[in-house]
Structures are given as structure tokens and as C-alpha cells.
N, C-alpha and C positions, 0 to 999 in steps of 0.2 A: 721469562718463559711463560709464566702464568698470564701475563698481560697479552702476549701473542696468542695464546690459546683462547682467551676470552674474546679477543678481537676476531679471530677466525670463526668462533661459534656465533658471534653477532652477525657477521657477514653471511654465514650459512643460513641463519634464521631469517634475515631480511630477504635473502634470495629465494628461500622456499615459501615463505608466507607472503611476502610482498609488502611493501611499505603501505600501500593503500589499504590492505586488509587490517593492518595493525591499528590504523587510525580511522577506520570506517565509522560513519555516523550511526547512532543508535536510534531506534524507534522510541517515541515518547508517548504515543497513544492519543486518541481523540479527546480524552478528558483534559489533557494539557493544551491541546489546540483550542478547545472550547473556551479557555480563559480569555482569549482575545477575539475569538471568532464565533461568538454565540449565535449570530444570525445564520451562519453557514452550518453550524452544528445542529441547530433546530431543524433546518431544512433537510440535512443529511439523515438525521435519526428517523425521519418519516419515509425514507426510501427503502427499496428492496436491498440496496447495497449494504445498509446498516444491519439488515437482518439475514444476510447471506449465509452466515454460519448456521443459523437455526435450520436452514433447509437440509443440512446434512444429517439431522437427527432422525432416528427411526420414526415412521408414522407421518412425517412431514411430506407434503406434495406426493402422496402415494400414487395418484393416477399418473402424474407426470413421470415419476420414477419408473413405474411399471411400463408405461409406453416407451420409455427410453431403454428398456431392457435391464433396469437396475432392480435390486431387491429392496422394496419399499420398507421392509422391516429391519434392514441392516443399519447399523450406526456407522456413518461415514466421517464422523468427527475426528477420527485418527488416521484417515486415509491421506497420505502425503500428496497424492495427485489432486484431490479435492481441496485440500487446505491451501494450496498455492493460489487459488482464486477466491476462496471464501474467508480468508484471514489477511491480516496485514503482512505478516512475516513468515507465512507458511506453517505457523504453529498455532495451536488452539488457545494459547495465552493472550492472543490479540484477535478475538473473533470479529467477524464482519469485515466489510471492505471499508476500513476507516480512512481518514485523510491521507495518511502516509502510504497507503497502498497505491495511490495515484501520484502523490506529490513527493515521494521519496522520504527516507528516514530523516526525521526532523531535528535531531539534537543540535546539529551545527547551524542550520539556517534559523532555527528558533532563537539562538543566541543573538543573531544579528537583529531579528525582529524585536527582541526584548530590550536591546540596548540602544537601538537607533530607530526612533519613530519615523524618520525621514528616509528610511532605506529605499533603495531602488530595486526593481526586479532583478537586475544584473547582480546586485549584491547578494541576494539570497540564492540565486541560481549558481553562483560561484561556490556556495556552501552546500549544494546538493538539492536545492528545491527544483522540482519538475513542474512545469506548466503543462498539464495533461493535454494530449492531442489524440488523434485517431489511433496512432500506434500504441499509446498507453492503454487505451480501452481495449484494443484488440489483443492484448496479451491474454485476456480472459474471454472476451466476447469473440470466440473463434470456433472453428469446426471441431476442435478437440473436446469441447464441452458436449456431453450427451444431450443437453437441452438447447443446443445452438439454434437460433433463428437468425435470419439475416440481420446484420447490424449496420445501421446507417448513423455514423457519427454526427452528421449535421442535424439530423432529426432529433437524436438523443440530446444534443447540446441545446437545441432550440426549445425543447419541451420544458426546459428549466428544471430538470430532474436534480441538477446539482447547482446550488446557489453560487458555488465558487466560480462557475463560468461567467458570472456577472461581476467578477472581482473588479474593484476600482482600478482604472488604467494607470493611475500615477504610481502604483506600486508595481 
């Protein structure tokens, strides 16, 4: 009888939560990515993306905030709407638009990269790696942002803002 109840509870748990959510990849943070991708990290840390969280602090970009109808003195670092685009995971514990904000949570694909130097792009994509495209960028660069300006993916990509767009093709 106890085994039957345990089995029923397990089935209910999997049905409610979903198998994918139980085994979802975790975010590892840019410091972990930096271990193997120093060139990309150095390029990224000099971009506005790396400093995106800082813009939420009171007194930052006061003219732009005022022009957008926002309170320039308010602390937006706990505002869930803002955190979705100014952090990796929607929480202040991973500030800035780090690697995984665009490439997906890295715990699973990082294992492939760390254990197989000859990995193929398909290998890491199967483990959750995202090769950013226009839709990836437009999750944040869209009309929902109070600071939205037209966004042209081709121009942004060609500017070299993100070194990872120049990623070696063999991977």
C-alpha cells in the first residue's frame, strides 16, 4: 500500500512540475565562462550589456529616465519588470546582461565543452546552448522598454559589440 501511495505521489509531482523543470540547467555566471572564453569576456565587460544593471540604480542616466517618464531618483534594482532584461536570471544576484542571458543557462552545455574539446555546435545546442539571433536580442530590445530606439540586428552584429558573434565556425 505504501509503495502504491509513493508511486501515485511521484506521478502527481512529475505531472504538476514537469520533467523538464526538475532537470533544468542552472546558470553558472560570466566568471565561469571567462575561464575558457577570456577574449569574449574582455570584449563583453566593456559593453553596455555588462553594465546594464547599474542603469537601474538611483541617479544613473537621470536625463534619459526623466525623458522616459521614470523617477530618476528611484531604485529600480528590485523591479521585476526591469530585472528581466538587466540581469541574467531576472534576479539581482546575476547583474548585467551576462553570457547566459543570450546563450541560455550553461550548466549542461558547459559540461560538454569542458569534457570534449572537439565538441560540435550541435552537441552543445542539444544541452541548451543558444546561438543568439535577432529574436534573442529583441526579447529586450523592443517597444516594452521605456528607452526603446529602433533596433537593427544586422547593424548591431556588424558593429562587433559582441565578440561572440565572431565565434569560430568549427564549434
